[in-house]
N, CA, C and O atoms as CSV, one atom per row, in Angstrom:
chain,resi,resn,atom,element,x,y,z
A,1,MET,N,N,72.544,89.821,93.651
A,1,MET,CA,C,72.335,88.833,94.673
A,1,MET,C,C,73.660,88.319,95.252
A,1,MET,O,O,73.667,87.704,96.318
A,2,GLY,N,N,74.754,88.560,94.575
A,2,GLY,CA,C,76.056,88.099,95.030
A,2,GLY,C,C,76.610,88.904,96.189
A,2,GLY,O,O,77.528,88.451,96.872
A,3,ARG,N,N,76.067,90.092,96.422
A,3,ARG,CA,C,76.581,90.954,97.492
A,3,ARG,C,C,76.388,90.331,98.877
A,3,ARG,O,O,77.256,90.482,99.737
A,4,GLY,N,N,75.307,89.656,99.106
A,4,GLY,CA,C,75.064,89.024,100.408
A,4,GLY,C,C,76.082,87.947,100.712
A,4,GLY,O,O,76.556,87.845,101.844
A,5,ARG,N,N,76.420,87.153,99.735
A,5,ARG,CA,C,77.405,86.087,99.918
A,5,ARG,C,C,78.792,86.690,100.164
A,5,ARG,O,O,79.547,86.216,101.013
A,6,GLN,N,N,79.112,87.738,99.408
A,6,GLN,CA,C,80.402,88.404,99.565
A,6,GLN,C,C,80.515,89.037,100.958
A,6,GLN,O,O,81.556,88.931,101.607
A,7,LYS,N,N,79.461,89.680,101.406
A,7,LYS,CA,C,79.464,90.303,102.726
A,7,LYS,C,C,79.609,89.253,103.817
A,7,LYS,O,O,80.310,89.482,104.803
A,8,ALA,N,N,78.964,88.119,103.659
A,8,ALA,CA,C,79.060,87.043,104.642
A,8,ALA,C,C,80.494,86.526,104.737
A,8,ALA,O,O,80.978,86.240,105.832
A,9,LYS,N,N,81.171,86.405,103.603
A,9,LYS,CA,C,82.562,85.954,103.604
A,9,LYS,C,C,83.457,86.967,104.306
A,9,LYS,O,O,84.332,86.595,105.088
A,10,HIS,N,N,83.233,88.258,104.021
A,10,HIS,CA,C,84.038,89.297,104.663
A,10,HIS,C,C,83.782,89.338,106.168
A,10,HIS,O,O,84.711,89.552,106.947
A,11,THR,N,N,82.547,89.136,106.577
A,11,THR,CA,C,82.210,89.124,107.994
A,11,THR,C,C,82.892,87.946,108.684
A,11,THR,O,O,83.426,88.094,109.783
A,12,LYS,N,N,82.876,86.793,108.051
A,12,LYS,CA,C,83.508,85.607,108.613
A,12,LYS,C,C,85.014,85.819,108.751
A,12,LYS,O,O,85.605,85.471,109.774
A,13,LEU,N,N,85.625,86.385,107.728
A,13,LEU,CA,C,87.056,86.637,107.762
A,13,LEU,C,C,87.403,87.662,108.848
A,13,LEU,O,O,88.398,87.506,109.556
A,14,ALA,N,N,86.592,88.697,108.976
A,14,ALA,CA,C,86.836,89.716,109.997
A,14,ALA,C,C,86.755,89.121,111.392
A,14,ALA,O,O,87.556,89.471,112.259
A,15,ARG,N,N,85.815,88.242,111.618
A,15,ARG,CA,C,85.705,87.585,112.928
A,15,ARG,C,C,86.914,86.716,113.217
A,15,ARG,O,O,87.412,86.693,114.342
A,16,GLU,N,N,87.389,85.997,112.203
A,16,GLU,CA,C,88.567,85.155,112.386
A,16,GLU,C,C,89.800,85.989,112.703
A,16,GLU,O,O,90.591,85.627,113.574
A,17,LEU,N,N,89.966,87.105,111.998
A,17,LEU,CA,C,91.122,87.958,112.238
A,17,LEU,C,C,91.046,88.637,113.598
A,17,LEU,O,O,92.070,88.839,114.250
A,18,LYS,N,N,89.844,88.989,114.028
A,18,LYS,CA,C,89.666,89.645,115.314
A,18,LYS,C,C,90.052,88.720,116.465
A,18,LYS,O,O,90.630,89.166,117.456
A,19,SER,N,N,89.737,87.453,116.337
A,19,SER,CA,C,90.026,86.509,117.410
A,19,SER,C,C,91.403,85.865,117.273
A,19,SER,O,O,91.788,85.071,118.131
A,20,TYR,N,N,92.154,86.184,116.224
A,20,TYR,CA,C,93.469,85.600,115.993
A,20,TYR,C,C,94.468,86.169,116.991
A,20,TYR,O,O,94.590,87.386,117.128
A,21,SER,N,N,95.169,85.305,117.676
A,21,SER,CA,C,96.157,85.719,118.664
A,21,SER,C,C,97.383,84.814,118.531
A,21,SER,O,O,97.391,83.703,119.062
A,22,PRO,N,N,98.414,85.278,117.830
A,22,PRO,CA,C,99.591,84.433,117.655
A,22,PRO,C,C,100.362,84.294,118.964
A,22,PRO,O,O,100.330,85.185,119.813
A,23,SER,N,N,101.045,83.182,119.114
A,23,SER,CA,C,101.850,82.987,120.319
A,23,SER,C,C,103.173,83.737,120.157
A,23,SER,O,O,103.764,83.744,119.077
A,24,VAL,N,N,103.623,84.359,121.228
A,24,VAL,CA,C,104.838,85.153,121.208
A,24,VAL,C,C,105.782,84.630,122.280
A,24,VAL,O,O,105.385,84.426,123.428
A,25,ASP,N,N,107.019,84.420,121.899
A,25,ASP,CA,C,108.042,84.012,122.853
A,25,ASP,C,C,108.714,85.278,123.386
A,25,ASP,O,O,109.660,85.790,122.789
A,26,TYR,N,N,108.210,85.773,124.519
A,26,TYR,CA,C,108.696,87.035,125.063
A,26,TYR,C,C,110.137,86.925,125.562
A,26,TYR,O,O,110.869,87.915,125.537
A,27,ASN,N,N,110.552,85.763,126.006
A,27,ASN,CA,C,111.937,85.593,126.454
A,27,ASN,C,C,112.910,85.746,125.290
A,27,ASN,O,O,113.953,86.386,125.428
A,28,ALA,N,N,112.574,85.166,124.155
A,28,ALA,CA,C,113.432,85.296,122.979
A,28,ALA,C,C,113.450,86.734,122.475
A,28,ALA,O,O,114.489,87.236,122.045
A,29,LEU,N,N,112.307,87.389,122.529
A,29,LEU,CA,C,112.221,88.781,122.114
A,29,LEU,C,C,113.067,89.672,123.021
A,29,LEU,O,O,113.750,90.579,122.544
A,30,GLU,N,N,113.021,89.416,124.309
A,30,GLU,CA,C,113.812,90.193,125.261
A,30,GLU,C,C,115.303,89.993,125.027
A,30,GLU,O,O,116.080,90.945,125.098
A,31,ARG,N,N,115.705,88.744,124.747
A,31,ARG,CA,C,117.122,88.477,124.465
A,31,ARG,C,C,117.565,89.209,123.211
A,31,ARG,O,O,118.657,89.775,123.173
A,32,GLU,N,N,116.729,89.202,122.192
A,32,GLU,CA,C,117.102,89.842,120.936
A,32,GLU,C,C,117.200,91.358,121.083
A,32,GLU,O,O,118.135,91.971,120.567
A,33,LEU,N,N,116.255,91.956,121.775
A,33,LEU,CA,C,116.249,93.403,121.913
A,33,LEU,C,C,117.222,93.884,122.984
A,33,LEU,O,O,117.684,95.024,122.929
A,34,GLY,N,N,117.533,93.049,123.939
A,34,GLY,CA,C,118.382,93.459,125.038
A,34,GLY,C,C,119.861,93.262,124.795
A,34,GLY,O,O,120.666,93.699,125.617
A,35,SER,N,N,120.255,92.631,123.715
A,35,SER,CA,C,121.666,92.334,123.473
A,35,SER,C,C,122.283,93.376,122.549
A,35,SER,O,O,122.511,93.116,121.367
A,36,HIS,N,N,122.550,94.560,123.101
A,36,HIS,CA,C,123.199,95.605,122.311
A,36,HIS,C,C,124.651,95.727,122.759
A,36,HIS,O,O,124.934,96.081,123.903
A,37,SER,N,N,125.542,95.434,121.861
A,37,SER,CA,C,126.958,95.634,122.124
A,37,SER,C,C,127.473,96.665,121.135
A,37,SER,O,O,126.708,97.156,120.305
A,38,ASP,N,N,128.739,96.998,121.206
A,38,ASP,CA,C,129.300,97.987,120.296
A,38,ASP,C,C,129.276,97.487,118.854
A,38,ASP,O,O,129.233,98.286,117.918
A,39,ASP,N,N,129.304,96.172,118.676
A,39,ASP,CA,C,129.282,95.612,117.323
A,39,ASP,C,C,127.919,95.767,116.663
A,39,ASP,O,O,127.826,95.805,115.436
A,40,ASP,N,N,126.859,95.857,117.464
A,40,ASP,CA,C,125.511,95.944,116.923
A,40,ASP,C,C,125.142,97.345,116.453
A,40,ASP,O,O,124.177,97.507,115.705
A,41,LEU,N,N,125.882,98.349,116.872
A,41,LEU,CA,C,125.541,99.714,116.507
A,41,LEU,C,C,125.783,99.944,115.028
A,41,LEU,O,O,126.648,99.314,114.420
A,42,TYR,N,N,125.013,100.849,114.462
A,42,TYR,CA,C,125.123,101.154,113.038
A,42,TYR,C,C,126.396,101.934,112.770
A,42,TYR,O,O,126.686,102.913,113.458
A,43,VAL,N,N,127.147,101.509,111.783
A,43,VAL,CA,C,128.356,102.206,111.387
A,43,VAL,C,C,128.202,102.590,109.925
A,43,VAL,O,O,127.964,101.739,109.068
A,44,ASP,N,N,128.339,103.874,109.652
A,44,ASP,CA,C,128.226,104.351,108.272
A,44,ASP,C,C,129.578,104.191,107.603
A,44,ASP,O,O,130.497,104.971,107.854
A,45,LYS,N,N,129.700,103.183,106.753
A,45,LYS,CA,C,130.992,102.898,106.146
A,45,LYS,C,C,131.381,103.925,105.083
A,45,LYS,O,O,132.540,103.974,104.673
A,46,TRP,N,N,130.444,104.733,104.640
A,46,TRP,CA,C,130.733,105.731,103.618
A,46,TRP,C,C,131.054,107.098,104.215
A,46,TRP,O,O,131.487,107.989,103.484
A,47,ALA,N,N,130.860,107.291,105.492
A,47,ALA,CA,C,131.023,108.611,106.106
A,47,ALA,C,C,132.453,109.123,105.979
A,47,ALA,O,O,132.647,110.295,105.657
A,48,ASP,N,N,133.449,108.297,106.217
A,48,ASP,CA,C,134.836,108.751,106.147
A,48,ASP,C,C,135.300,108.941,104.721
A,48,ASP,O,O,136.113,109.824,104.446
A,49,GLN,N,N,134.803,108.138,103.819
A,49,GLN,CA,C,135.250,108.200,102.434
A,49,GLN,C,C,134.800,109.492,101.751
A,49,GLN,O,O,135.565,110.092,100.996
A,50,TYR,N,N,133.581,109.915,102.009
A,50,TYR,CA,C,133.054,111.108,101.365
A,50,TYR,C,C,132.826,112.223,102.385
A,50,TYR,O,O,131.820,112.929,102.313
A,51,GLY,N,N,133.723,112.383,103.308
A,51,GLY,CA,C,133.560,113.320,104.408
A,51,GLY,C,C,133.334,114.756,103.996
A,51,GLY,O,O,132.215,115.119,103.634
A,52,ASP,N,N,134.359,115.580,104.041
A,52,ASP,CA,C,134.223,117.017,103.808
A,52,ASP,C,C,134.593,117.430,102.391
A,52,ASP,O,O,134.542,118.620,102.078
A,53,ASP,N,N,134.959,116.502,101.532
A,53,ASP,CA,C,135.372,116.858,100.172
A,53,ASP,C,C,134.279,117.560,99.407
A,53,ASP,O,O,134.550,118.529,98.698
A,54,ASP,N,N,133.039,117.093,99.530
A,54,ASP,CA,C,131.925,117.691,98.791
A,54,ASP,C,C,131.661,119.109,99.246
A,54,ASP,O,O,131.335,119.966,98.425
A,55,GLU,N,N,131.794,119.378,100.529
A,55,GLU,CA,C,131.539,120.718,101.051
A,55,GLU,C,C,132.583,121.692,100.557
A,55,GLU,O,O,132.259,122.840,100.254
A,56,ASP,N,N,133.844,121.257,100.469
A,56,ASP,CA,C,134.901,122.147,99.996
A,56,ASP,C,C,134.707,122.520,98.550
A,56,ASP,O,O,134.967,123.664,98.175
A,57,GLN,N,N,134.258,121.596,97.723
A,57,GLN,CA,C,134.028,121.881,96.310
A,57,GLN,C,C,132.867,122.830,96.124
A,57,GLN,O,O,132.913,123.682,95.238
A,58,ASP,N,N,131.824,122.710,96.934
A,58,ASP,CA,C,130.673,123.589,96.809
A,58,ASP,C,C,131.013,125.016,97.185
A,58,ASP,O,O,130.509,125.950,96.562
A,59,ASN,N,N,131.853,125.207,98.186
A,59,ASN,CA,C,132.224,126.551,98.628
A,59,ASN,C,C,133.184,127.222,97.674
A,59,ASN,O,O,133.208,128.451,97.607
A,60,ALA,N,N,133.979,126.465,96.930
A,60,ALA,CA,C,134.963,127.027,95.998
A,60,ALA,C,C,134.304,127.564,94.744
A,60,ALA,O,O,134.856,128.453,94.097
A,61,ALA,N,N,133.176,127.064,94.396
A,61,ALA,CA,C,132.527,127.457,93.132
A,61,ALA,C,C,131.856,128.787,93.183
A,61,ALA,O,O,131.279,129.225,92.188
């Protein structure tokens, strides 16, 4: 008999989630996504340290 109550709760939750619409500040989002400078780009700090040394050791063996 508990299945009906459980289903009713799930139905109620599904309706609430379906109608949920959070507010979005599109201006702030645009500023955040639109501000790409050279400092924002990804820099691999390990690339120079472990550059070609591993490849040379593999070929020598």
